[in-house]
C-alpha positions in Angstrom: -203.4 86.3 256.1 -202.3 82.6 256.3 -200.4 81.0 254.4 -201.6 77.5 252.7 -199.0 75.1 251.4 -198.8 74.8 247.2 -201.4 72.3 246.1 -203.3 72.3 249.2 -206.9 72.1 249.2 -209.8 72.5 251.6 -212.5 70.7 250.8 -215.2 70.9 253.6 -217.3 67.8 253.8 -221.1 67.6 254.5 -222.5 65.2 256.4 -226.6 63.9 256.5 -227.9 65.5 259.2 -231.9 65.7 260.1 -234.2 67.2 262.8 -236.6 65.3 264.6 -238.9 65.5 261.9 -236.7 64.1 259.0 -236.3 67.8 257.4 -232.3 68.0 256.2 -230.4 70.1 257.6 -228.0 72.1 255.3 -224.1 71.7 257.3 -220.5 71.8 256.5 -217.7 70.4 258.3 -214.4 72.5 257.7 -211.4 71.0 257.7 -209.1 74.1 257.4 -207.8 75.9 260.7 -206.2 79.2 259.8 -203.6 80.5 262.5 -205.6 84.1 262.5 -209.0 82.3 263.0 -207.6 80.9 265.9 -205.9 83.9 267.3 -209.2 86.0 266.7 -210.9 83.3 268.9 -208.6 83.7 271.5 -208.4 86.9 271.7 -212.0 87.1 272.6 -211.4 84.5 276.0 -211.1 87.4 278.0 -214.3 88.9 277.0 -216.2 85.7 278.4 -214.3 86.0 281.9 -213.8 82.3 281.9 -211.2 80.0 280.8 -211.2 77.6 277.1 -211.1 73.8 277.6 -209.6 71.4 274.9 -208.4 71.9 271.2 -209.7 74.3 268.5 -211.5 72.6 266.3 -213.3 73.7 262.3 -215.0 70.3 262.2 -218.0 71.7 264.1 -218.9 75.8 265.2 -221.3 76.9 268.3 -224.7 75.5 266.8 -223.0 72.5 265.7 -221.8 71.8 269.3 -225.4 73.1 270.4 -227.8 71.0 267.7 -225.5 68.7 266.1 -223.0 66.7 269.1 -220.2 68.0 267.6 -219.9 66.3 264.4 -220.4 69.5 261.8 -221.1 73.3 262.0 -224.4 74.8 261.0 -224.2 78.1 259.1 -227.0 79.4 257.8 -229.7 81.2 260.1 -232.4 79.7 258.6 -231.4 76.2 259.1 -231.1 76.9 263.0 -234.6 78.4 262.6 -235.9 75.0 261.4 -234.7 73.2 264.5 -236.3 75.6 266.7 -239.5 75.4 264.8 -240.0 71.5 264.7 -238.2 70.9 268.2 -238.1 73.9 270.6 -240.4 76.3 272.8 -239.2 79.6 273.8 -238.7 80.0 277.9 -240.3 82.9 278.8 -238.3 83.8 282.5 -235.5 83.3 282.9 -236.7 82.1 286.6 -237.2 78.9 284.7 -234.6 77.7 282.2 -233.3 74.3 283.5 -229.8 72.1 282.5 -230.3 71.1 279.5 -232.0 74.0 277.7 -230.3 76.5 275.0 -229.3 79.5 274.7 -229.6 81.9 271.2 -228.0 85.0 270.8 -229.6 87.9 268.6 -228.4 91.2 267.0 -229.9 92.9 263.9 -233.1 95.5 263.7 -235.8 93.2 264.7 -233.1 91.2 266.9 -234.1 88.1 264.2 -230.7 87.7 263.4 -228.9 84.6 265.0 -224.7 85.4 266.4 -224.3 82.8 268.9 -225.9 79.3 270.6 -225.3 76.9 273.8 -225.9 74.9 275.9 -227.2 75.5 279.7 -225.1 73.2 281.9 -225.6 75.1 285.8 -228.5 76.9 287.4 -227.4 77.9 290.7 -229.0 80.4 292.9 -225.5 81.5 293.9 -223.2 81.5 290.6 -226.5 82.0 288.1 -226.6 80.2 285.1 -223.6 79.0 282.7 -223.4 78.3 279.2 -221.7 76.3 277.9 -220.7 76.9 274.1 -218.0 77.1 271.3 -216.0 80.4 270.0 -216.3 80.0 265.8 -213.8 77.5 265.0 -211.7 78.2 268.3 -212.2 76.6 271.8 -215.6 75.6 273.6 -215.5 77.2 276.9 -218.3 77.7 280.3 -219.5 81.4 280.5 -222.1 83.4 282.3 -224.6 84.4 280.1 -224.3 87.9 280.0 -220.5 87.7 279.5 -219.9 86.5 275.6 -219.0 88.7 273.2 -221.4 87.3 271.0 -223.8 89.4 273.2 -224.7 92.2 270.6 -228.0 92.7 271.1 -230.4 90.3 273.0 -231.0 86.3 273.9 -233.8 83.7 274.5 -233.3 80.4 276.0 -235.3 77.3 274.6 -236.4 73.7 275.6 -236.6 71.1 273.4 -239.8 69.8 273.0 -239.8 67.3 269.6 -242.7 69.7 268.5 -245.5 67.9 271.3 -245.2 64.7 269.0 -244.0 62.5 272.5 -247.3 61.0 274.1 -247.6 59.8 277.3 -248.8 56.3 277.3 -250.1 55.2 280.6 
């Protein structure tokens, strides 16, 4: 149990966030980072087989890193699904993954619950694919897709396509 100073109130903030179809995305910026939350996140570092980077932040989570440029946290799976339906297409083969694609980790009976997300930052024939993500309210990390404590079921890659709304002008 964390000790919070008397009279301190953590007031979460919400910022205006929309997908590319101007549909509002529910989000929240947390301000409070409890020591036990940080300890849990830091305890996962060895499971990633990589090193954390930067400092911890309660302001955003992995989905906020992936979909909102570290500005806020997106905590509801329904909100992530909204973004995916509006802007992304699934990549069926890992061989077609490129830098800039995203990865989502799924779990549950039908593998439809989202446990984690990140961005592809390296695709190399020798070292494989590397993912840039964030651990809860903890720090950011670059890791192999299979070396992730959130890999509880399956994972899939997606590429932004803006809902095929962009037309090239010749």
